[in-house]
Residue frames relative to the residue before (quaternion, step in Angstrom):
aa qw qx qy qz dx dy dz
X 1.0000 0.0000 0.0000 0.0000 0.00 0.00 0.00
X 0.3746 -0.7276 0.5291 0.2244 3.56 -0.86 0.92
X 0.0582 -0.8171 0.5726 -0.0310 3.57 -0.83 1.03
X 0.1268 -0.7564 0.6347 0.0942 3.54 -1.13 0.70
X 0.3705 -0.7281 0.5369 0.2108 3.56 -1.29 0.31
X 0.4349 -0.6813 0.5126 0.2895 3.56 -1.11 0.61
X 0.7630 -0.4000 0.2523 0.4406 3.59 -1.29 0.01
X 0.6122 0.5676 -0.3538 0.4217 3.58 1.13 -0.48
X 0.5594 -0.6081 0.3956 0.4009 3.60 1.24 -0.17
X 0.6684 -0.5206 0.3481 0.4013 3.56 -1.26 0.27
X 0.4513 -0.6711 0.5227 0.2696 3.51 -1.16 0.69
X 0.7974 -0.0563 0.0705 0.5967 3.57 0.99 -0.79
X 0.3253 -0.7123 0.5813 0.2210 3.51 -1.33 0.20
X 0.4745 -0.6580 0.4988 0.3051 3.54 -1.11 0.63
X 0.7042 0.4677 -0.3368 0.4147 3.54 -1.27 0.40
X 0.7656 -0.3811 0.2562 0.4505 3.57 -1.32 0.02
X 0.2820 0.7281 -0.5869 0.2143 3.54 -1.12 0.71
X 0.7047 -0.4360 0.3083 0.4672 3.61 -1.20 -0.15
X 0.3891 -0.6962 0.5410 0.2670 3.56 -1.06 0.69
X 0.7455 -0.4092 0.2805 0.4452 3.58 -1.30 -0.10
X 0.7311 0.3807 -0.2267 0.5189 3.59 1.27 -0.18
X 0.6504 -0.5638 0.3026 0.4093 3.58 1.28 0.31
X 0.5457 0.6130 -0.4063 0.4018 3.61 1.25 0.05
X 0.5588 -0.5713 0.4638 0.3824 3.57 -1.25 0.32
X 0.1334 -0.8245 0.5487 0.0365 3.57 -0.80 0.99
X 0.1799 -0.7686 0.5992 0.1336 3.51 -1.30 0.33
X 0.7957 0.2252 -0.1010 0.5531 3.57 1.19 -0.44
X 0.2363 -0.7329 0.6119 0.1808 3.52 -1.37 0.18
X 0.1681 -0.7343 0.6417 0.1442 3.53 -1.25 0.51
X 0.2974 -0.7607 0.5589 0.1432 3.55 -1.21 0.52
X 0.2028 -0.7377 0.6344 0.1106 3.53 -1.06 0.89
X 0.0976 -0.8274 0.5531 -0.0078 3.56 -0.61 1.17
X 0.1361 -0.7695 0.6217 0.0531 3.56 -0.80 1.08
X 0.0207 0.8157 -0.5762 0.0470 3.58 -0.86 0.95
X 0.3275 -0.6664 0.6204 0.2523 3.50 -1.40 0.20
X 0.2222 -0.8230 0.5112 0.1095 3.57 -0.27 1.25
X 0.4249 -0.7368 0.4403 0.2876 3.59 1.23 -0.31
X 0.4623 0.6798 -0.4543 0.3433 3.60 1.22 0.18
X 0.6640 -0.4826 0.3776 0.4286 3.56 -1.28 0.27
X 0.6450 0.5275 -0.3231 0.4486 3.59 0.96 -0.86
X 0.6644 0.5021 -0.3153 0.4550 3.58 0.91 -0.86
X 0.6367 0.5218 -0.3279 0.4636 3.59 1.08 -0.68
X 0.6295 0.5195 -0.3276 0.4759 3.56 1.08 -0.74
X 0.6559 0.5049 -0.3051 0.4710 3.57 0.96 -0.90
X 0.6328 0.5424 -0.3335 0.4406 3.59 0.99 -0.81
X 0.6446 0.5204 -0.3227 0.4577 3.58 1.00 -0.79
X 0.6738 0.4818 -0.2926 0.4778 3.57 1.10 -0.68
X 0.7710 0.3840 -0.1937 0.4697 3.59 0.84 -1.00
X 0.3387 -0.7400 0.5077 0.2826 3.59 1.10 -0.67
X 0.5742 0.5804 -0.3702 0.4432 3.59 1.32 0.12
X 0.4404 -0.7358 0.4452 0.2578 3.64 -0.72 0.98
X 0.7490 0.3023 -0.1748 0.5631 3.60 1.18 -0.55
X 0.0139 0.8669 -0.4936 0.0685 3.57 -0.32 1.21
X 0.6213 0.4917 -0.3666 0.4877 3.59 1.22 0.02
X 0.1404 -0.8106 0.5678 0.0292 3.58 -0.85 1.04
X 0.0269 -0.7885 0.6141 -0.0202 3.57 -0.96 0.94
X 0.2685 -0.7269 0.6026 0.1907 3.54 -1.30 0.33
X 0.0537 -0.8061 0.5893 -0.0110 3.58 -0.89 0.96
X 0.3483 -0.7705 0.5096 0.1590 3.55 -1.17 0.63
X 0.7537 0.2550 -0.2023 0.5709 3.57 1.23 0.27
X 0.6471 -0.5644 0.3625 0.3623 3.55 -1.18 0.64
X 0.6861 0.4799 -0.2818 0.4685 3.58 1.07 -0.70
X 0.3845 -0.7561 0.4486 0.2813 3.58 1.35 -0.05
X 0.3204 0.7633 -0.4993 0.2557 3.58 1.07 0.71
X 0.7315 0.2655 -0.1867 0.5996 3.57 1.27 -0.35
X 0.2317 0.7929 -0.5062 0.2479 3.55 0.24 1.34
X 0.0748 -0.8238 0.5614 -0.0255 3.57 -0.86 1.03
X 0.1166 0.7715 -0.6216 0.0692 3.51 -1.27 0.51
X 0.3918 -0.6215 0.5773 0.3564 3.52 -1.34 -0.40
X 0.2588 0.7573 -0.5549 0.2271 3.53 -0.76 1.06
X 0.7752 -0.3155 0.2524 0.4855 3.55 -1.20 -0.56
X 0.3390 -0.7551 0.5318 0.1790 3.55 -0.73 1.09
X 0.7632 0.1977 -0.1062 0.6060 3.56 0.99 -0.88
X 0.5051 -0.7148 0.3909 0.2847 3.55 -0.54 1.20
X 0.7607 0.3899 -0.2021 0.4779 3.59 0.96 -0.83
X 0.6830 0.4411 -0.2808 0.5100 3.57 1.30 0.01
X 0.2851 -0.8119 0.4839 0.1591 3.62 -0.18 1.23
X 0.6875 0.4763 -0.2795 0.4716 3.59 1.23 -0.32
X 0.5689 0.6015 -0.3750 0.4170 3.59 1.28 0.07
X 0.1869 0.8299 -0.5033 0.1514 3.57 0.73 1.06
X 0.2818 0.7490 -0.5700 0.1862 3.54 -1.15 0.69
X 0.7472 -0.3525 0.2955 0.4798 3.54 -1.29 -0.42
X 0.0065 0.8169 -0.5752 0.0414 3.57 -0.85 0.96
X 0.2575 -0.6815 0.6564 0.1961 3.51 -1.25 0.64
X 0.2063 -0.8404 0.4959 0.0721 3.54 -0.38 1.25
X 0.2456 -0.7363 0.6127 0.1488 3.53 -1.25 0.56
X 0.4105 -0.7381 0.4835 0.2300 3.55 -0.51 1.22
X 0.8213 0.2232 -0.1790 0.4936 3.55 -0.90 0.95
X 0.6949 0.4071 -0.2820 0.5214 3.59 1.25 0.23
X 0.8020 0.2742 -0.1969 0.4927 3.57 -1.26 0.38
X 0.8280 -0.1254 0.1266 0.5317 3.56 -0.87 -0.98
X 0.6801 0.4723 -0.2821 0.4846 3.58 1.24 -0.34
X 0.3527 0.7778 -0.4682 0.2266 3.59 1.27 0.07
X 0.8121 0.1712 -0.0744 0.5529 3.60 0.83 -0.94
X 0.3408 0.7956 -0.4504 0.2193 3.57 1.25 0.38
X 0.3538 -0.6416 0.6328 0.2505 3.50 -1.29 0.60
X 0.0619 -0.8320 0.5512 0.0017 3.57 -1.04 0.65
X 0.1451 -0.7087 0.6722 0.1577 3.49 -1.44 0.14
X 0.1510 -0.8043 0.5732 0.0429 3.56 -0.79 1.07
X 0.0888 -0.7805 0.6186 0.0168 3.54 -0.96 0.99
X 0.2378 -0.7695 0.5753 0.1426 3.56 -1.19 0.55
X 0.0521 -0.7819 0.6211 0.0057 3.53 -1.15 0.74
X 0.3216 -0.7635 0.5321 0.1746 3.59 -0.81 0.99
X 0.0465 -0.8002 0.5978 -0.0142 3.54 -1.00 0.88
X 0.5147 -0.6028 0.4997 0.3492 3.54 -1.30 0.30
X 0.6674 -0.4947 0.3665 0.4189 3.55 -1.28 0.29
X 0.6483 0.5208 -0.3180 0.4553 3.57 0.99 -0.81
X 0.6522 0.5087 -0.3140 0.4662 3.59 0.95 -0.86
X 0.6414 0.5235 -0.3227 0.4588 3.57 0.95 -0.85
X 0.6543 0.5244 -0.3086 0.4491 3.54 0.97 -0.87
X 0.6554 0.5130 -0.3106 0.4592 3.57 0.99 -0.81
X 0.6569 0.5046 -0.3125 0.4650 3.58 0.96 -0.85
X 0.6761 0.4897 -0.2982 0.4628 3.58 0.89 -0.92
X 0.6319 0.5397 -0.3339 0.4449 3.57 1.02 -0.77
X 0.6578 0.5046 -0.3106 0.4649 3.57 0.99 -0.82
X 0.6576 0.4959 -0.3093 0.4754 3.58 0.99 -0.82
X 0.6293 0.5261 -0.3337 0.4646 3.58 1.02 -0.75
X 0.6170 0.5465 -0.3351 0.4565 3.56 1.06 -0.75
X 0.6655 0.4802 -0.2968 0.4882 3.57 0.97 -0.84
X 0.6337 0.5462 -0.3281 0.4387 3.57 0.97 -0.86
X 0.6561 0.5236 -0.3131 0.4442 3.59 0.97 -0.83
X 0.7731 0.2642 -0.1432 0.5585 3.56 1.13 -0.63
X 0.1470 0.8570 -0.4856 0.0908 3.55 1.15 0.59
X 0.6321 0.5528 -0.3363 0.4264 3.59 1.06 -0.65
X 0.6645 0.4914 -0.2992 0.4770 3.57 1.24 -0.33
X 0.6568 0.4912 -0.3025 0.4855 3.57 1.30 -0.11
X 0.0812 -0.8008 0.5929 0.0248 3.55 -1.13 0.65
X 0.5915 -0.5600 0.4367 0.3819 3.54 -1.28 0.27
X 0.3943 -0.7505 0.4921 0.1975 3.56 -0.92 0.96
X 0.0767 -0.8216 0.5648 0.0088 3.58 0.41 1.23
X 0.6527 0.5183 -0.3167 0.4529 3.59 0.95 -0.86
X 0.6089 0.5732 -0.3445 0.4267 3.56 1.09 -0.69
X 0.6046 0.5552 -0.3523 0.4495 3.58 1.13 -0.63
X 0.6094 0.5304 -0.3451 0.4777 3.57 1.11 -0.66
X 0.6240 0.5492 -0.3273 0.4494 3.55 1.07 -0.75
X 0.6070 0.5460 -0.3461 0.4622 3.57 1.09 -0.72
X 0.6666 0.5053 -0.2938 0.4625 3.57 0.93 -0.93
X 0.7302 0.4132 -0.2228 0.4965 3.56 1.01 -0.87
X 0.3466 -0.7466 0.4807 0.3023 3.58 1.36 -0.17
X 0.5658 0.5574 -0.3838 0.4711 3.53 0.97 0.94
X 0.4128 -0.7212 0.4975 0.2487 3.56 -0.77 1.00
X 0.0833 -0.7649 0.6382 0.0264 3.54 -0.90 1.00
X 0.2406 -0.8191 0.5100 0.1058 3.56 -0.26 1.29
X 0.0891 0.7674 -0.6312 0.0690 3.55 -0.96 0.92
X 0.3961 -0.7104 0.5287 0.2426 3.55 -0.94 0.87
X 0.8596 0.0779 -0.0870 0.4974 3.52 -1.13 0.83
X 0.6131 0.5023 -0.3772 0.4791 3.57 0.91 0.91
X 0.0452 0.7864 -0.6126 0.0651 3.56 -0.91 0.97
X 0.2287 -0.6453 0.6785 0.2662 3.49 -1.38 0.21
X 0.7583 -0.4753 0.1920 0.4027 3.56 -1.17 0.56
X 0.7162 0.4359 -0.2712 0.4728 3.61 0.74 -1.00
X 0.5966 0.5528 -0.3484 0.4659 3.57 1.11 -0.66
X 0.6377 0.5386 -0.3124 0.4535 3.57 0.98 -0.89
X 0.6857 0.4877 -0.2958 0.4522 3.60 0.79 -0.98
X 0.6547 0.5025 -0.3169 0.4674 3.59 0.91 -0.87
X 0.6646 0.5050 -0.3027 0.4601 3.58 0.96 -0.85
X 0.6452 0.5163 -0.3321 0.4548 3.61 0.98 -0.75
X 0.6450 0.4942 -0.3177 0.4887 3.59 1.01 -0.75
X 0.6460 0.5324 -0.3123 0.4492 3.56 1.02 -0.83
X 0.5819 0.5923 -0.3758 0.4116 3.60 1.12 -0.55
X 0.7155 0.3609 -0.2309 0.5518 3.57 1.28 -0.37
X 0.5821 -0.6151 0.3595 0.3919 3.57 1.26 0.33
X 0.5037 0.6498 -0.4185 0.3858 3.59 1.24 0.41
X 0.0357 -0.7876 0.6150 -0.0157 3.55 -0.89 1.00
X 0.0488 -0.8328 0.5514 -0.0043 3.58 -0.48 1.17
X 0.7565 0.2060 -0.1691 0.5972 3.57 1.30 0.04
X 0.4958 -0.6610 0.4764 0.3005 3.57 -1.12 0.61
X 0.5509 0.6136 -0.3959 0.4040 3.57 1.25 -0.24
X 0.4593 -0.6499 0.5140 0.3203 3.62 -0.99 0.70
X 0.6718 -0.5303 0.3312 0.3972 3.56 -1.15 0.58
X 0.6709 0.5234 -0.3163 0.4194 3.61 0.90 -0.84
X 0.7409 0.3706 -0.2124 0.5183 3.59 1.23 -0.40
X 0.4387 0.7317 -0.4356 0.2871 3.58 1.28 -0.05
X 0.0788 -0.7775 0.6237 0.0167 3.53 -1.04 0.88
X 0.6887 -0.4918 0.3307 0.4176 3.56 -1.22 0.41
X 0.6423 0.5529 -0.3319 0.4143 3.58 0.95 -0.82
X 0.5958 0.5745 -0.3717 0.4205 3.60 1.12 -0.53
X 0.6113 0.5334 -0.3533 0.4659 3.58 1.15 -0.52
X 0.6532 0.5107 -0.3208 0.4578 3.59 0.99 -0.75
X 0.6904 0.4774 -0.2686 0.4726 3.58 1.18 -0.48
X 0.5299 0.6514 -0.4007 0.3664 3.59 1.26 -0.12
X 0.3792 -0.7347 0.5208 0.2125 3.56 -0.80 1.02
X 0.6254 0.5640 -0.3353 0.4223 3.59 1.24 -0.28
X 0.6610 0.4840 -0.3072 0.4843 3.58 1.24 -0.27
X 0.3012 -0.7525 0.5629 0.1617 3.56 -0.97 0.91
X 0.3758 -0.7092 0.5398 0.2537 3.64 -0.68 0.97
X 0.1661 -0.8079 0.5628 0.0543 3.55 -0.85 1.00
X 0.8146 -0.0936 0.1478 0.5530 3.56 0.79 -1.01
X 0.0015 -0.7574 0.6521 0.0329 3.53 -1.29 0.53
X 0.5134 0.6201 -0.4673 0.3653 3.58 -0.81 1.00
X 0.7638 -0.3209 0.2468 0.5027 3.61 -1.19 -0.38
X 0.4975 -0.6817 0.4520 0.2888 3.57 -0.83 0.98
X 0.6281 0.5534 -0.3417 0.4271 3.58 0.98 -0.79
X 0.6651 0.4974 -0.3103 0.4626 3.58 1.01 -0.74
X 0.6110 0.5585 -0.3545 0.4350 3.58 1.07 -0.66
X 0.7655 0.3632 -0.1958 0.4938 3.58 0.90 -0.89
X 0.4403 0.7013 -0.4617 0.3181 3.61 1.25 -0.02
X 0.5226 -0.6498 0.4487 0.3214 3.63 -0.88 0.89
X 0.8436 0.1999 -0.1484 0.4758 3.56 -0.99 0.85
X 0.3896 0.7279 -0.4879 0.2834 3.56 1.22 0.17
X 0.2221 -0.7785 0.5772 0.1072 3.57 -0.86 0.99
X 0.0136 0.8087 -0.5830 0.0769 3.55 -0.60 1.19
X 0.3196 -0.7605 0.5379 0.1736 3.58 -0.96 0.84
X 0.3748 -0.7134 0.5502 0.2187 3.54 -0.95 0.94
X 0.2702 -0.7567 0.5748 0.1549 3.56 -0.92 0.90
X 0.6192 -0.5479 0.4096 0.3855 3.55 -1.23 0.40
X 0.5156 -0.6366 0.4764 0.3192 3.57 -1.14 0.67
X 0.5445 0.6180 -0.4096 0.3922 3.60 1.15 -0.41
X 0.7914 0.2987 -0.2249 0.4836 3.53 -0.91 0.89
X 0.4137 0.7049 -0.4851 0.3109 3.58 1.25 0.09
X 0.1983 -0.7837 0.5828 0.0820 3.54 -0.94 0.93
X 0.5745 -0.6111 0.4275 0.3372 3.53 -1.14 0.62
X 0.6838 0.4742 -0.2995 0.4668 3.58 0.98 -0.76
X 0.5644 -0.6807 0.3622 0.2949 3.52 -0.67 1.16
X 0.6915 0.4914 -0.3321 0.4123 3.67 0.69 -0.88
X 0.7183 0.4476 -0.2515 0.4696 3.60 1.19 -0.47
X 0.4896 0.6731 -0.4323 0.3467 3.59 1.27 -0.05
X 0.3124 -0.7682 0.5233 0.1963 3.64 -0.70 1.04
X 0.0089 -0.8219 0.5680 -0.0415 3.56 0.45 1.23
X 0.5763 -0.4461 0.5044 0.4631 3.49 -1.39 -0.09
X 0.1793 -0.8142 0.5472 0.0741 3.55 -0.73 1.02
X 0.5804 -0.5777 0.4423 0.3657 3.52 -1.18 0.54
X 0.5474 -0.6098 0.4545 0.3491 3.55 -1.10 0.68
X 0.3896 -0.7265 0.5172 0.2302 3.57 -0.96 0.87
């Protein structure tokens, strides 16, 4: 993706350098928040007040390798489980999004990918943690084996490499907690299809003035 910088200068540089915790890095991962427009997402929005409530983890800037827990069959709201998502397709076809970046070491990346591969190999044994969402509302952990909701999944995958980007435990993690993390770099906010469109030119904004609440974050925005 072609990128330009505003007068405040670049926010980050591509390639090896220090990660968000001062370690030497070789790779980046992306945290993607979206509004899928499903009935469940609308219910969650009413509870959280956050417009973007679905969370995914991706391993490339183009979001071609992106994973989460969500609806397995587009027309069946009860078919929840592990999914490899395609940006701009299916439930994400007309989605609004916010993209964040996080730097990791090669070892950390390997651990996260290994854990996701393990789940992928046994995907039929995993399910969406609908009951866990009730636990969030009741502020009570409800333990279930091989079950995640989307934000819980992302936090757990990062934790598999010893990475903690929010003080909230995985069972209570919500999309808004990612927007409040000082370790995540805001990259983009706008239509998901425009973010992944070939040749899209997006301007990076200065990190100064970034707010924790998503609607006020001065992300790079899609061209109008």
